[in-house]
C-alpha positions in Angstrom: 57.7 39.5 -92.1 54.1 39.1 -93.6 53.1 36.6 -91.0 54.2 37.9 -88.4 51.0 39.3 -86.5 50.6 42.4 -84.1 50.7 42.3 -80.7 47.4 42.4 -78.5 49.1 43.4 -75.1 49.5 47.0 -76.4 46.1 47.5 -77.2 44.6 45.7 -74.8 46.5 47.8 -71.6 45.2 50.9 -73.7 41.9 50.4 -74.7 41.4 48.6 -71.0 42.5 51.3 -69.4 40.3 53.6 -71.3 37.7 51.6 -70.6 38.4 51.5 -66.4 39.2 54.9 -66.9 35.6 56.3 -68.5 33.5 53.3 -66.3 35.4 55.2 -63.5 34.0 58.9 -64.8 30.3 57.3 -65.0 30.7 56.4 -60.9 32.4 59.3 -59.8 29.5 61.2 -62.0 26.6 59.0 -60.3 28.2 59.7 -56.6 28.5 63.2 -57.3 24.9 63.7 -58.5 23.7 61.2 -55.7 22.3 58.6 -58.2 24.9 55.9 -57.0 22.2 54.4 -54.4 19.5 53.9 -56.9 20.7 55.0 -60.5 18.4 55.3 -63.2 17.7 53.1 -66.5 20.2 55.1 -68.5 23.2 54.5 -66.8 22.9 51.1 -67.6 22.4 51.5 -71.1 25.2 54.5 -70.9 27.6 51.6 -70.0 26.6 48.9 -72.1 27.2 51.9 -75.1 30.7 52.3 -73.5 32.0 48.5 -73.4 30.3 47.7 -76.9 32.1 51.3 -78.0 35.4 50.3 -77.0 35.7 47.0 -77.1 34.8 47.3 -80.9 37.5 50.3 -81.0 40.1 48.3 -79.3 39.7 44.9 -81.7 39.3 47.4 -84.8 42.5 48.7 -83.9 44.1 45.2 -83.4 42.6 44.8 -87.4 44.3 47.7 -88.3 48.1 46.8 -86.3 47.7 43.5 -88.1 47.9 44.4 -92.0 43.3 44.4 -92.1 43.4 40.6 -90.8 41.6 39.5 -87.9 40.6 35.9 -86.4 37.8 35.1 -84.5 40.3 34.0 -81.1 41.9 37.4 -81.6 39.1 39.2 -81.6 38.0 37.2 -78.7 41.6 37.4 -76.8 40.9 41.4 -77.3 38.0 42.0 -76.5 38.3 39.8 -73.4 41.5 41.2 -72.0 40.0 44.7 -72.4 37.2 44.1 -70.7 39.2 42.4 -67.4 42.0 45.5 -67.3 38.2 47.8 -67.3 36.7 45.5 -65.4 39.5 45.6 -62.6 40.5 49.3 -62.8 36.1 49.7 -62.2 36.3 46.9 -59.5 39.2 49.1 -57.4 36.7 52.5 -57.8 33.6 50.3 -56.8 35.8 49.2 -53.7 36.9 52.3 -53.0 33.4 53.5 -52.9 31.9 51.2 -50.8 34.8 50.8 -47.9 36.4 53.9 -47.9 34.6 56.5 -49.5 30.8 55.9 -48.8 31.1 52.7 -46.0 27.2 52.8 -45.7 27.1 52.4 -48.8 25.7 48.8 -49.2 23.3 49.8 -46.2 21.8 52.9 -48.0 21.1 50.3 -51.6 19.3 47.4 -49.0 17.3 50.4 -47.7 16.5 51.5 -50.5 15.6 47.6 -51.8 13.6 46.9 -49.4 11.3 50.9 -49.9 11.1 49.3 -53.2 9.7 46.2 -52.6 7.6 47.5 -50.0 6.1 49.8 -52.3 5.7 47.5 -55.3 4.5 44.8 -53.3 2.3 46.1 -50.8 0.5 42.4 -49.6 4.2 41.1 -48.4 4.0 40.0 -45.2 6.7 41.6 -42.6 8.4 37.8 -42.4 8.7 38.2 -46.3 10.1 40.8 -46.3 12.6 39.9 -44.1 13.5 36.8 -45.6 14.0 39.0 -49.3 16.3 41.2 -47.1 18.2 38.6 -45.5 19.0 37.0 -49.3 19.4 40.3 -50.4 22.0 41.4 -47.6 23.9 38.0 -48.3 24.6 39.2 -51.5 25.9 42.7 -51.0 29.5 42.0 -49.4 32.0 43.9 -51.4 33.6 40.7 -52.4 30.9 39.4 -53.2 29.9 42.4 -55.5 33.8 42.7 -57.0 33.8 39.3 -57.9 29.8 39.3 -60.0 31.0 42.8 -61.3 34.1 40.6 -62.8 32.0 38.3 -64.0 29.2 40.3 -65.3 32.7 42.9 -67.2 34.0 39.4 -68.8 30.6 38.1 -69.8 29.9 41.0 -71.5 33.4 41.4 -73.0 33.4 38.1 -74.3 29.5 38.5 -76.0 30.8 42.3 -77.5 34.2 40.4 -78.2 32.4 37.8 -80.0 29.7 40.2 -82.1 32.1 42.1 -83.4 34.5 39.7 -84.0 32.1 37.7 -85.8 31.5 41.0 -87.9 34.9 42.0 -88.5 36.7 38.9 -89.4 39.2 38.7 -91.7 41.4 35.4 -92.6 44.9 35.9 -94.3 43.4 33.0 -96.8 40.8 35.2 -97.6 
């Protein structure tokens, strides 16, 4: 019985749903305050702190459930699983926001980007602005945005899991 490992499935779902709900709540606050079109840098910091906290807590919960033992592979599996579940929930919110609640969302974001580009680069010609906006437009479909969101969630989930796993790991033979 002492070689029996705790299951990561329950922890992944529990903390993944927590991460997803917290991300959606953050998104709702951005939407309600009308900051979603051009979020303040503090939103990014808050998002990073959220993913770091939830994944670290999830890995710690796994370690506790596993009698204080944690391998790096278990930490990675748990953390990436949490990031996947949370990312899926966040992506569902983003899809609903950009296709149902605010179908003009991408156009609004592009317009803000164009204004910033003109302000930051007053020497750009109209042709340069049009070329830059054409490139930006290719990356603003809801499906491309969702794909990048999932990739980002999994990437940061991997990085956080790697560091948390390296810090918290404790093998049974220690």
